[in-house]
Structure formats: C-alpha cells, structure tokens
C-alpha positions as CSV (number, residue, x, y, z in Angstrom):
1,M,81.5,-10.4,31.4
2,K,78.4,-13.3,33.7
3,L,74.6,-12.6,32.8
4,D,71.8,-14.2,35.0
5,V,70.1,-14.1,31.7
6,L,70.2,-13.8,27.8
7,V,67.9,-12.8,25.3
8,V,68.0,-13.9,21.4
9,G,66.2,-12.2,19.1
10,A,65.9,-12.6,14.8
11,H,66.3,-8.3,14.7
12,P,67.1,-5.5,16.6
13,D,63.4,-4.8,18.6
14,D,62.2,-8.1,18.6
15,A,63.8,-9.1,22.5
16,E,62.1,-5.8,23.9
17,I,59.0,-6.4,21.8
18,S,58.5,-9.5,22.8
19,A,60.3,-9.8,26.0
20,G,61.3,-6.1,27.2
21,G,59.1,-6.5,30.3
22,T,60.3,-9.2,31.3
23,I,63.8,-8.1,30.9
24,L,62.5,-4.8,33.3
25,R,61.8,-6.6,35.9
26,L,64.8,-8.8,36.2
27,V,67.1,-6.0,35.8
28,R,65.3,-4.0,38.2
29,A,65.6,-7.4,40.1
30,G,69.3,-7.1,40.5
31,C,69.8,-9.7,37.3
32,R,72.5,-8.7,34.9
33,V,71.0,-9.0,31.5
34,G,71.8,-9.6,28.3
35,V,70.5,-9.6,24.3
36,V,72.2,-10.5,21.1
37,D,70.4,-9.7,18.4
38,V,70.8,-12.0,15.1
39,T,70.6,-9.8,12.3
40,R,70.8,-6.0,11.8
41,G,67.4,-5.2,10.9
42,E,68.6,-4.0,7.7
43,M,66.2,-5.4,5.2
44,G,63.2,-3.1,8.1
45,T,60.4,-2.0,5.2
46,R,61.1,1.2,7.7
47,G,64.2,2.6,8.5
48,T,67.8,2.4,7.8
49,R,70.3,0.1,9.6
50,A,71.5,3.4,11.2
51,N,68.1,4.5,12.6
52,R,68.3,1.2,13.8
53,D,72.0,0.9,15.4
54,A,70.7,4.2,17.0
55,E,67.6,3.4,18.4
56,T,69.2,0.0,19.8
57,T,72.0,1.6,21.2
58,R,69.1,3.9,23.6
59,A,66.4,0.8,23.8
60,S,69.1,-1.1,25.7
61,E,70.1,1.5,28.0
62,L,66.5,2.4,28.9
63,L,66.7,-1.3,29.6
64,G,69.1,-1.1,31.9
65,L,71.2,-4.2,29.3
66,L,75.2,-5.4,30.3
67,A,76.2,-6.8,27.3
68,R,74.4,-6.7,24.0
69,E,75.9,-8.3,20.8
70,N,75.1,-9.5,17.1
71,L,76.0,-12.2,15.2
72,E,75.5,-9.9,11.7
73,L,73.3,-12.6,9.8
74,P,71.6,-11.9,6.7
75,D,68.4,-10.5,7.9
76,G,65.8,-11.9,6.1
77,R,68.3,-14.9,5.4
78,V,68.8,-16.0,8.5
79,E,69.4,-20.2,8.5
80,V,70.9,-22.0,10.9
81,T,73.7,-23.3,9.6
82,T,77.1,-24.7,11.3
83,D,78.7,-21.2,11.4
84,A,76.4,-20.1,13.1
85,R,75.2,-22.0,15.9
86,E,78.7,-22.3,16.8
87,R,79.0,-18.6,16.7
88,L,75.7,-18.1,19.6
89,A,76.9,-21.3,21.6
90,A,80.4,-19.3,22.2
91,L,78.3,-16.3,22.8
92,M,77.1,-18.2,25.7
93,R,79.6,-20.0,27.0
94,K,81.9,-16.4,27.1
95,H,77.9,-14.7,29.3
96,R,78.1,-18.4,30.6
97,P,73.6,-16.8,31.6
98,D,71.1,-19.5,34.1
99,A,68.8,-18.8,31.9
100,V,68.2,-18.3,27.9
101,L,64.8,-16.3,26.1
102,A,64.6,-16.7,21.9
103,H,61.6,-16.9,19.9
104,H,59.1,-20.2,19.2
105,V,60.0,-22.0,16.8
106,E,56.9,-21.7,15.7
107,D,56.1,-18.6,13.6
108,L,54.9,-16.1,10.5
109,H,58.5,-14.9,10.4
110,P,61.5,-17.2,8.8
111,D,64.0,-15.4,10.6
112,H,62.0,-16.0,14.1
113,I,61.7,-19.7,13.5
114,A,65.1,-19.7,12.3
115,T,66.6,-18.0,15.2
116,G,64.6,-19.8,18.0
117,R,65.9,-23.1,16.1
118,L,69.6,-21.6,16.1
119,A,69.0,-20.5,20.0
120,R,67.8,-23.9,20.9
121,E,70.4,-26.3,19.1
122,A,73.7,-23.4,20.5
123,W,72.5,-24.1,24.1
124,Y,72.9,-27.1,23.5
125,L,76.1,-27.2,21.7
126,A,77.3,-24.7,24.6
127,G,77.4,-27.4,26.8
128,L,79.5,-29.8,24.6
129,S,82.9,-30.1,26.5
130,R,85.1,-30.9,23.3
131,L,83.1,-28.8,21.4
132,A,84.1,-26.0,24.0
133,A,87.6,-26.9,23.7
134,E,88.0,-26.3,20.3
135,S,87.8,-22.9,21.0
136,G,89.7,-22.8,24.2
137,D,86.7,-22.3,26.6
138,S,85.3,-24.3,28.9
139,A,81.6,-25.9,28.5
140,H,78.0,-24.6,29.9
141,R,74.9,-24.4,29.1
142,A,72.1,-22.7,30.7
143,K,70.0,-24.2,33.5
144,G,66.4,-23.0,31.5
145,L,65.5,-22.4,27.7
146,Y,62.5,-20.7,27.5
147,H,60.4,-19.4,23.9
148,F,58.9,-16.4,23.6
149,T,55.7,-15.7,21.5
150,S,55.9,-13.8,18.6
151,H,53.0,-13.5,16.1
152,V,52.0,-16.7,16.7
153,A,50.4,-17.9,20.5
154,H,51.1,-20.7,22.2
155,Q,50.6,-22.4,25.2
156,P,52.4,-20.6,27.9
157,T,54.3,-22.6,30.7
158,F,54.2,-19.2,32.8
159,V,53.4,-15.4,32.5
160,V,55.2,-12.3,33.4
161,D,53.2,-9.7,35.4
162,V,54.8,-6.8,33.5
163,G,52.6,-4.2,34.2
164,P,54.3,-2.6,37.2
165,V,56.9,-1.8,34.3
166,W,54.8,-1.3,31.6
167,D,54.9,2.4,30.7
168,E,58.9,1.6,30.8
169,R,58.6,-1.3,28.0
170,V,56.6,1.4,26.0
171,E,58.9,4.2,26.7
172,V,62.0,1.5,25.8
173,V,59.5,-0.1,22.2
174,R,58.8,3.8,21.4
175,C,63.2,4.5,20.7
176,Y,62.6,2.5,17.5
177,A,60.8,5.4,15.8
178,S,61.6,4.4,12.5
179,Q,59.4,1.4,12.8
180,L,56.4,2.8,13.9
181,R,55.8,5.9,11.8
182,P,55.1,6.0,8.3
183,A,58.3,6.4,6.1
184,D,56.8,8.7,4.0
185,E,52.8,9.9,2.6
186,D,53.2,6.9,0.8
187,D,53.4,4.3,3.2
188,D,50.0,3.2,4.9
189,G,51.6,0.4,7.3
190,E,50.1,-2.4,4.8
191,H,53.0,-4.7,5.7
192,F,52.0,-4.6,9.0
193,L,50.3,-9.0,10.0
194,F,46.6,-8.8,10.8
195,G,46.0,-4.5,10.0
196,A,47.3,-3.3,13.0
197,D,50.8,-1.6,14.0
198,I,53.6,-2.4,16.6
199,L,52.5,-0.8,19.9
200,E,48.2,-1.8,19.4
201,R,49.4,-5.7,18.5
202,M,52.2,-5.3,22.0
203,V,48.9,-3.8,23.5
204,T,46.4,-6.7,22.6
205,K,48.2,-10.1,23.2
206,A,50.0,-8.2,27.0
207,R,46.5,-7.5,27.4
208,Y,45.1,-11.1,26.4
209,W,47.9,-12.8,28.0
210,G,48.1,-10.6,31.6
211,E,44.0,-11.1,32.3
212,S,44.6,-14.6,31.8
213,V,46.1,-14.6,35.2
214,G,44.3,-11.9,36.5
215,A,47.0,-9.2,35.8
216,R,46.5,-6.6,33.2
217,Y,49.2,-6.8,31.9
218,G,51.2,-10.0,30.8
219,E,54.5,-12.2,28.7
220,P,54.2,-15.4,28.0
221,L,57.0,-17.5,28.2
222,L,57.6,-21.2,27.2
223,H,59.6,-24.0,28.3
224,V,59.6,-27.3,26.8
225,G,59.3,-29.9,29.2
226,P,58.4,-29.9,32.9
227,V,59.6,-27.0,35.2
228,S,61.6,-27.6,38.5
229,I,59.8,-24.9,41.4
230,D,63.6,-24.5,41.6
231,D,64.4,-23.0,38.1
232,P,66.8,-20.3,38.4
233,L,64.2,-17.9,36.0
234,I,61.3,-18.6,37.8
235,G,63.4,-17.2,41.4
236,M,64.7,-14.3,39.7
237,L,62.0,-12.9,38.6
238,R,60.2,-13.5,41.7
239,Q,62.9,-11.0,43.6
C-alpha cells in the first residue's frame, strides 16, 4: 500500500509516545500513515508480549493507521545488521512513503539509537535500483527523513503544534496500559528515567516544545540539513 508517511519505532508505543500527535494531525489531514515497529517490546519491565500486541492493535485503530509492520528484531538487542537494514529498506520500497519519521541517532536507549541508524541507512538503501532489483522491486527513497525525540532533547528543524489533537494523543498512549501502571505491589517505578512516568514526561516535553513556538503542546522534528519550502511533510501538515 502506498503511504504518505512511514514512522519507524524501536518498540510498540515509541511511535505513539514520541510522534503520536504528528501522526494524528497527518491522519486528520487525510494522509495515509503507517508504522514499523522494530521489536515486539518483549523485554519490557512491565507487561508481556501478548499485552503489547493487543495494546498495539488498539492504538493503531485509534491512530487511524493504514499499515503496521514489525521487523521482529530482539528487544534490547537491536543491531544495525545488513539483513535488518535490507528488510526495512524492502518495507520502505513496499509502502513508498514521501516522508519517513524515526528515532534520533542520539538517545539513552541503545535500541532507539540503533533504530535511528537503521532507519537512516535503510532509507538510503531503498533508493538503490540494483539492490531493489535483486528482490524484484523498484527503488524508492522518501523525499524527507525526520528524526523525533525520545529521551534526549535536540534542537529541531520545526515543532508540530499538536494541541488540536492532544486529548486523542493521550487516549492513544493510554492504550499501553501495561506500561503505565505498576505491575504489582513491589513495582515502585524505579526503572523509569528521570523519576517520572511515561505520561508525565510526555506532557512535560510537549509543553516545553509547544511554548517554544507559541502553542500549548508541541512535538519536535529534526531534518538533517536544509529543508525546502516545498518539503512534502510540511505540505501535509499544512492541510
């Protein structure tokens, strides 16, 4: 299926937590959006693989995604291998997006770092005609590759105003209930970074970036290098 935007996240819930508002704005504008999760999130401190699968299905429905794929790489052990990047490149050729969103290559979580690199390298490889021909595909390289922020702040190219879809954004993240509540009476949440849970940090970051552009809530996106005024993602978000 031809997509307008493909979002690549390390774990189920990464796309929703870091770029959920942008996805909702794109879908609301009539864009065709899909997500590739690199792992099933089976090594998470809370929940099970079955929990995450069911939560991902519900979140995908609320987001209005037209496609959701999984590379089935091992959670906590994501590596940028030749096989992994060529499999992701194949998905990019399959869905032929105009823009790709993925983790920044600088982060605290090794899987996020690897996934950002994986997306960047696969994005380039997807446009190589001879490599595509080996799989019987035609080459396709998205016109824009943007990185979203996870644990480490970066100076963005622009900030998307997600205030108009904020309530829906929170509802989507709440689909991942296994990640938001204590697993048992011994779970004190110490595995969370910076002493705050997922929703608290999501609000804090969104308020900070929103205020930076005069909005209530915002999501930062970084493009490496200059961006044309005719950039396809900017055009989609203006609809």
